[in-house]
N, CA, C and O atoms as a MOPAC input file, in Angstrom:
PM7 MOZYME 1SCF
protein

 N    143.21800 1     6.95000 1   155.92300 1
 C    142.50000 1     6.12400 1   157.15100 1
 C    141.11300 1     6.01900 1   156.77500 1
 O    140.58900 1     6.61100 1   155.83200 1
 N    140.53900 1     5.20100 1   157.60100 1
 C    139.32300 1     4.88100 1   157.50100 1
 C    138.21000 1     5.99700 1   157.90900 1
 O    138.67400 1     6.96900 1   158.50500 1
 N    136.85100 1     5.99600 1   157.68000 1
 C    136.06000 1     7.01200 1   158.03900 1
 C    135.41900 1     6.76400 1   159.43900 1
 O    134.87400 1     7.62700 1   160.12700 1
 N    135.60600 1     5.15200 1   159.81900 1
 C    135.06800 1     4.87900 1   161.06600 1
 C    135.57800 1     3.61400 1   161.24900 1
 O    135.70100 1     2.76600 1   160.36500 1
 N    135.93500 1     3.47600 1   162.65300 1
 C    136.72800 1     2.10000 1   163.00100 1
 C    135.68600 1     1.05800 1   163.17800 1
 O    134.81900 1     1.25800 1   164.02900 1
 N    135.66900 1     0.00500 1   162.49700 1
 C    134.63700 1    -1.15000 1   162.50200 1
 C    134.79000 1    -2.41600 1   163.32400 1
 O    135.92300 1    -2.83600 1   163.56100 1
 N    133.75600 1    -3.02300 1   163.75500 1
 C    134.09600 1    -3.93700 1   164.83100 1
 C    133.83800 1    -3.53900 1   166.15400 1
 O    133.61700 1    -2.35400 1   166.40300 1
 N    133.84300 1    -4.58900 1   167.21800 1
 C    133.72600 1    -4.17900 1   168.24400 1
 C    135.02100 1    -3.35500 1   168.96000 1
 O    136.17300 1    -3.57100 1   168.58400 1
 N    134.74400 1    -2.50500 1   169.90300 1
 C    135.87300 1    -1.67300 1   170.25900 1
 C    135.56900 1    -1.13000 1   171.85600 1
 O    134.47100 1    -1.05400 1   172.40600 1
 N    136.78800 1    -0.81200 1   172.36000 1
 C    136.76900 1     0.07500 1   173.65600 1
 C    137.50100 1     1.10800 1   173.37700 1
 O    138.49300 1     1.08600 1   172.64800 1
 N    136.96400 1     2.24500 1   174.04900 1
 C    137.49200 1     3.49900 1   173.80200 1
 C    137.84900 1     4.40600 1   175.17700 1
 O    136.98100 1     4.53300 1   176.04100 1
 N    138.91700 1     4.90900 1   175.30200 1
 C    139.72800 1     5.33200 1   176.43800 1
 C    140.72000 1     4.54100 1   177.03300 1
 O    140.79100 1     3.32000 1   176.89700 1
 N    141.61200 1     5.34600 1   177.79900 1
 C    142.66500 1     4.72500 1   178.16200 1
 C    142.55000 1     3.58700 1   179.19700 1
 O    143.21400 1     2.55300 1   179.11900 1
 N    141.55800 1     3.88300 1   180.28000 1
 C    141.39700 1     2.94000 1   181.14000 1
 C    140.84400 1     1.67300 1   180.51000 1
 O    141.44600 1     0.62000 1   180.71900 1
 N    139.70500 1     1.68000 1   179.72700 1
 C    139.13000 1     0.57600 1   179.12500 1
 C    140.14900 1    -0.08300 1   178.22800 1
 O    140.13900 1    -1.30700 1   178.09300 1
 N    141.00100 1     0.66000 1   177.63000 1
 C    141.96000 1     0.02900 1   176.68700 1
 C    143.08600 1    -0.84600 1   177.30500 1
 O    143.52300 1    -1.82000 1   176.69200 1
 N    143.51600 1    -0.50900 1   178.43800 1
 C    144.33700 1    -0.96600 1   179.26100 1
 C    143.91700 1    -2.41200 1   179.76700 1
 O    144.55800 1    -3.45800 1   179.65600 1
 N    142.63400 1    -2.19400 1   180.36900 1
 C    141.84800 1    -3.37800 1   180.87700 1
 C    141.84800 1    -4.43000 1   179.72500 1
 O    142.40800 1    -5.51500 1   179.88600 1
 N    141.27300 1    -4.13300 1   178.66500 1
 C    141.08700 1    -5.19900 1   177.61900 1
 C    142.28600 1    -5.65200 1   177.19000 1
 O    142.20700 1    -6.84700 1   176.90700 1
 N    143.47400 1    -5.15100 1   177.00500 1
 C    144.78800 1    -5.65900 1   176.61400 1
 C    145.27100 1    -6.43700 1   177.64600 1
 O    145.84900 1    -7.46800 1   177.30100 1
 N    145.16100 1    -6.15400 1   179.08000 1
 C    145.42800 1    -7.01200 1   180.09300 1
 C    144.73600 1    -8.43600 1   179.97000 1
 O    145.35400 1    -9.47900 1   180.17900 1
 N    143.35500 1    -8.38100 1   179.60100 1
 C    142.61000 1    -9.37800 1   179.60200 1
 C    142.94900 1   -10.25000 1   178.22200 1
 O    142.23900 1   -11.20200 1   177.89800 1
 N    144.04700 1    -9.85100 1   177.48100 1
 C    144.06000 1   -10.66800 1   176.23100 1
 C    143.23700 1   -10.24600 1   175.26600 1
 O    143.12300 1   -11.02300 1   174.31800 1
 N    142.56200 1    -9.14200 1   175.21500 1
 C    141.70300 1    -8.80400 1   174.11800 1
 C    142.34900 1    -7.93500 1   173.22700 1
 O    143.34600 1    -7.31300 1   173.59500 1
 N    141.89800 1    -7.82600 1   172.11500 1
 C    142.23000 1    -6.70300 1   171.14000 1
 C    143.48100 1    -7.18300 1   170.12400 1
 O    144.41200 1    -7.93300 1   170.41600 1
 N    143.21500 1    -6.52200 1   168.84900 1
 C    144.12600 1    -6.87100 1   167.87500 1
 C    145.06000 1    -5.63800 1   167.43700 1
 O    146.24000 1    -5.67800 1   167.09200 1
 N    144.27600 1    -4.62800 1   167.53900 1
 C    145.00900 1    -3.28900 1   167.09900 1
 C    144.62800 1    -2.13200 1   168.09900 1
 O    143.44900 1    -2.05200 1   168.44500 1
 N    145.52300 1    -1.25400 1   168.57100 1
 C    145.29000 1    -0.09100 1   169.60900 1
 C    145.66800 1     1.14700 1   168.50800 1
 O    146.63000 1     1.22200 1   167.74400 1
 N    144.68000 1     1.97200 1   168.69500 1
 C    144.78200 1     3.38100 1   168.06700 1
 C    144.95000 1     4.32200 1   169.06300 1
 O    144.17400 1     4.44300 1   170.01100 1
 N    146.17900 1     5.15600 1   168.83800 1
 C    146.59400 1     6.01000 1   169.81400 1
 C    146.65700 1     7.60000 1   169.19900 1
 O    147.25100 1     7.78500 1   168.13700 1
 N    146.01500 1     8.73700 1   169.91600 1
 C    146.09900 1     9.85100 1   169.33600 1
 C    147.43000 1    10.53100 1   169.79200 1
 O    147.81200 1    10.50900 1   170.96200 1
 N    148.08800 1    11.12400 1   168.79200 1
 C    149.49300 1    11.62500 1   168.97900 1
 C    149.43400 1    12.79000 1   169.84000 1
 O    150.49200 1    13.06200 1   170.40900 1
 N    148.33600 1    13.61600 1   170.08700 1
 C    148.25900 1    14.71800 1   170.79800 1
 C    147.72300 1    14.60300 1   172.28500 1
 O    147.49500 1    15.51000 1   173.08600 1
 N    147.58200 1    13.17600 1   172.43400 1
 C    147.31000 1    12.78000 1   173.93500 1
 C    148.34100 1    12.88400 1   174.84200 1
 O    149.50000 1    12.95500 1   174.43200 1
 N    148.02800 1    12.90700 1   176.26900 1
 C    149.03000 1    13.18800 1   177.53500 1
 C    150.11200 1    12.02100 1   177.09600 1
 O    149.68900 1    10.90100 1   176.80900 1
 N    151.24100 1    12.26100 1   177.06300 1
 C    152.32300 1    11.23900 1   176.98200 1
 C    152.36600 1    10.39400 1   178.03800 1
 O    152.56300 1     9.21800 1   177.73300 1
 N    152.23300 1    10.65700 1   179.27000 1
 C    152.23500 1     9.72100 1   180.47400 1
 C    151.27800 1     8.75300 1   180.35200 1
 O    151.55700 1     7.58300 1   180.61300 1
 N    149.99300 1     9.14000 1   179.92800 1
 C    148.96800 1     8.13500 1   179.80300 1
 C    149.25900 1     7.12400 1   178.72000 1
 O    149.14600 1     5.90300 1   178.82900 1
 N    149.63800 1     7.78500 1   177.69000 1
 C    149.98200 1     6.95900 1   176.32200 1
 C    150.88600 1     5.94500 1   176.44900 1
 O    150.68400 1     4.80700 1   176.02500 1
 N    152.00400 1     6.35200 1   177.08800 1
 C    153.10300 1     5.43600 1   177.26500 1
 C    152.78400 1     3.99100 1   177.88500 1
 O    153.25900 1     2.95700 1   177.41500 1
 N    151.93300 1     4.03500 1   178.98500 1
 C    151.49700 1     2.98300 1   179.54100 1
 C    150.66600 1     1.90700 1   178.52500 1
 O    150.80900 1     0.68500 1   178.56300 1
 N    149.86300 1     2.56300 1   177.70800 1
 C    149.24800 1     1.92700 1   176.54800 1
 C    150.09000 1     1.17800 1   175.71800 1
 O    149.91800 1    -0.00400 1   175.42200 1
 N    151.22800 1     2.07800 1   175.26300 1
 C    152.14100 1     1.51100 1   174.17400 1
 C    152.81500 1     0.48800 1   174.65700 1
 O    152.91100 1    -0.54400 1   173.99300 1
 N    153.38800 1     0.61100 1   175.88500 1
 C    154.29100 1    -0.42300 1   176.48200 1
 C    153.56800 1    -1.75400 1   176.76900 1
 O    154.13900 1    -2.84400 1   176.72900 1
 N    152.23400 1    -1.57400 1   177.06900 1
 C    151.36600 1    -2.92400 1   177.40300 1
 C    151.05600 1    -3.52300 1   176.13800 1
 O    150.89700 1    -4.74100 1   176.05500 1
 N    150.94500 1    -2.67400 1   175.02700 1
 C    150.52600 1    -3.24500 1   173.75900 1
 C    151.68100 1    -4.01400 1   173.00700 1
 O    151.52900 1    -4.97200 1   172.24900 1
 N    152.96200 1    -3.35700 1   173.39500 1
 C    154.24000 1    -4.06400 1   172.83700 1
 C    154.37900 1    -5.31500 1   173.56900 1
 O    154.84300 1    -6.30800 1   173.00800 1
 N    153.97500 1    -5.33300 1   174.88500 1
 C    154.33200 1    -6.53800 1   175.71600 1
 C    153.22100 1    -7.73600 1   175.31400 1
 O    153.43800 1    -8.93700 1   175.47400 1
 N    152.10100 1    -7.21700 1   174.81000 1
 C    151.20000 1    -8.30500 1   174.42700 1
 C    151.02300 1    -8.52300 1   172.95300 1
 O    150.03600 1    -9.16700 1   172.59700 1
 N    151.86800 1    -8.05800 1   172.04400 1
 C    152.23900 1    -8.11700 1   170.65100 1
 C    150.56600 1    -7.46700 1   170.08100 1
 O    149.87800 1    -8.05200 1   169.24400 1
 N    150.24200 1    -6.37700 1   170.65200 1
 C    149.06000 1    -5.80000 1   169.96100 1
 C    149.61700 1    -4.70400 1   168.91000 1
 O    150.51700 1    -3.95700 1   169.29600 1
 N    149.20400 1    -4.60500 1   167.83300 1
 C    149.42600 1    -3.69700 1   166.82900 1
 C    149.20000 1    -2.16200 1   167.08100 1
 O    148.08200 1    -1.87600 1   167.50900 1
 N    149.91600 1    -1.32900 1   166.92200 1
 C    149.80500 1     0.01800 1   167.34300 1
 C    149.64300 1     0.95300 1   165.99200 1
 O    150.50600 1     0.94900 1   165.11400 1
 N    148.47900 1     1.73400 1   165.92200 1
 C    148.49000 1     2.62700 1   164.96300 1
 C    148.25100 1     3.94000 1   165.51100 1
 O    147.74100 1     4.01200 1   166.62900 1
 N    148.59900 1     5.15500 1   164.77500 1
 C    148.62200 1     6.39300 1   165.38300 1
 C    147.66900 1     7.29600 1   164.67400 1
 O    147.63800 1     7.23600 1   163.44500 1
 N    146.88100 1     8.13300 1   165.31300 1
 C    146.13700 1     8.99900 1   164.71000 1
 C    146.48900 1    10.48700 1   165.07000 1
 O    146.98100 1    10.73600 1   166.17100 1
 N    146.26800 1    11.38100 1   164.24500 1
 C    146.67300 1    12.78700 1   164.55700 1
 C    146.40900 1    13.46500 1   165.85100 1
 O    147.24900 1    13.98400 1   166.58700 1
 N    144.86300 1    13.37300 1   166.06200 1
 C    144.18100 1    14.16200 1   167.07400 1
 C    143.46600 1    13.48000 1   167.84500 1
 O    143.00500 1    12.46700 1   167.32000 1
 N    143.16100 1    13.67900 1   169.04800 1
 C    142.03700 1    13.18800 1   169.89400 1
 C    140.69800 1    13.14500 1   169.30200 1
 O    139.95500 1    12.16500 1   169.25100 1
 N    140.47300 1    14.36400 1   168.84600 1
 C    139.19500 1    14.78700 1   168.32200 1
 C    138.98400 1    13.91100 1   167.06700 1
 O    137.82500 1    13.55200 1   166.85700 1
 N    139.86300 1    13.55200 1   166.27600 1
 C    139.94100 1    12.74900 1   165.00000 1
 C    139.57000 1    11.21700 1   165.52100 1
 O    138.69800 1    10.56000 1   164.95000 1
 N    140.30000 1    10.71800 1   166.63900 1
 C    140.01700 1     9.42100 1   166.98600 1
 C    138.53100 1     9.16200 1   167.49900 1
 O    137.86900 1     8.15100 1   167.26400 1
 N    138.14100 1    10.25000 1   168.23200 1
 C    136.87300 1    10.26700 1   168.76900 1
 C    135.73000 1    10.19000 1   167.34700 1
 O    134.71600 1     9.49300 1   167.32300 1
 N    136.05800 1    10.80500 1   166.58700 1
 C    135.20900 1    10.66000 1   165.45300 1
 C    135.21400 1     9.52000 1   164.74000 1
 O    134.15800 1     9.19400 1   164.19900 1
 N    136.33000 1     8.72500 1   164.59800 1
 C    136.73800 1     7.39400 1   163.97300 1
 C    135.70800 1     6.31400 1   164.94800 1
 O    135.06400 1     5.34700 1   164.54200 1
 N    135.79200 1     6.76400 1   166.11800 1
 C    134.94500 1     5.76700 1   167.10700 1
 C    133.41800 1     6.12600 1   167.26700 1
 O    132.67500 1     5.44100 1   167.97000 1
 N    133.05400 1     7.08000 1   166.67500 1
 C    131.59800 1     7.46900 1   166.52300 1
 C    131.13300 1     8.26000 1   167.69700 1
 O    129.92900 1     8.26600 1   167.95100 1
 N    132.07100 1     9.00600 1   168.52400 1
 C    131.69200 1     9.70100 1   169.57200 1
 C    131.85500 1    11.28200 1   169.30600 1
 O    132.47400 1    11.75300 1   168.35200 1
 N    131.26200 1    11.95300 1   170.21300 1
 C    131.31000 1    13.38200 1   169.81800 1
 C    132.49400 1    14.11100 1   170.81600 1
 O    132.54600 1    15.33900 1   170.89200 1
 N    133.37400 1    13.29800 1   171.52100 1
 C    134.44200 1    13.89300 1   172.27900 1
 C    135.50500 1    13.27900 1   171.78600 1
 O    135.44200 1    12.34100 1   170.99200 1
 N    136.80000 1    13.90100 1   172.34200 1
 C    138.20200 1    13.20600 1   171.88200 1
 C    138.25800 1    12.08000 1   172.48400 1
 O    137.47100 1    11.81000 1   173.39100 1
 N    139.26500 1    11.19100 1   172.04200 1
 C    139.61700 1    10.02300 1   172.82300 1
 C    141.08100 1     9.79800 1   172.54200 1
 O    141.56200 1     9.92000 1   171.41500 1
 N    141.82500 1     9.43500 1   173.70900 1
 C    143.06900 1     9.16700 1   173.68000 1
 C    143.57100 1     7.93600 1   173.01100 1
 O    144.61900 1     7.89700 1   172.36700 1
 N    142.75500 1     6.92300 1   173.20300 1
 C    143.00100 1     5.56500 1   172.61600 1
 C    141.85200 1     4.82900 1   172.32300 1
 O    140.80500 1     5.24200 1   172.82100 1
 N    141.81500 1     3.81200 1   171.61200 1
 C    140.66000 1     2.90800 1   171.10000 1
 C    141.32600 1     1.59600 1   170.83200 1
 O    142.39600 1     1.51700 1   170.22700 1
 N    140.67700 1     0.58500 1   171.29000 1
 C    141.12600 1    -0.75300 1   171.02400 1
 C    140.20700 1    -1.55700 1   170.15400 1
 O    139.01600 1    -1.48000 1   170.45800 1
 N    140.51500 1    -2.29600 1   169.15500 1
 C    139.69600 1    -3.01200 1   168.36900 1
 C    139.59900 1    -4.36200 1   169.12600 1
 O    140.70800 1    -4.81000 1   169.41600 1
 N    138.69000 1    -5.01700 1   169.46400 1
 C    138.55200 1    -6.20800 1   170.01300 1
 C    138.46800 1    -7.43000 1   169.14500 1
 O    137.70300 1    -7.46800 1   168.18100 1
 N    139.33200 1    -8.53100 1   169.51400 1
 C    139.19500 1    -9.63700 1   168.49100 1
 C    137.96500 1   -10.37800 1   168.56900 1
 O    137.74900 1   -11.30000 1   167.78400 1

């Protein structure tokens, strides 16, 4: 995987959902260890809007990829 996600992005479940609903985003990254209830809504929305899904092992790793010091459940690369 890459050391850092490049380009404009939003981080977190709420921002990811909001951006996908607005028709933004090309690929969503989801942490495998995130709360399944939260992640299911993002996965469903991504599939409905033809947004590619990629999985990252841990929330901590996804946070690092986004350049933040805390874990992240999801991140969306904006188009």
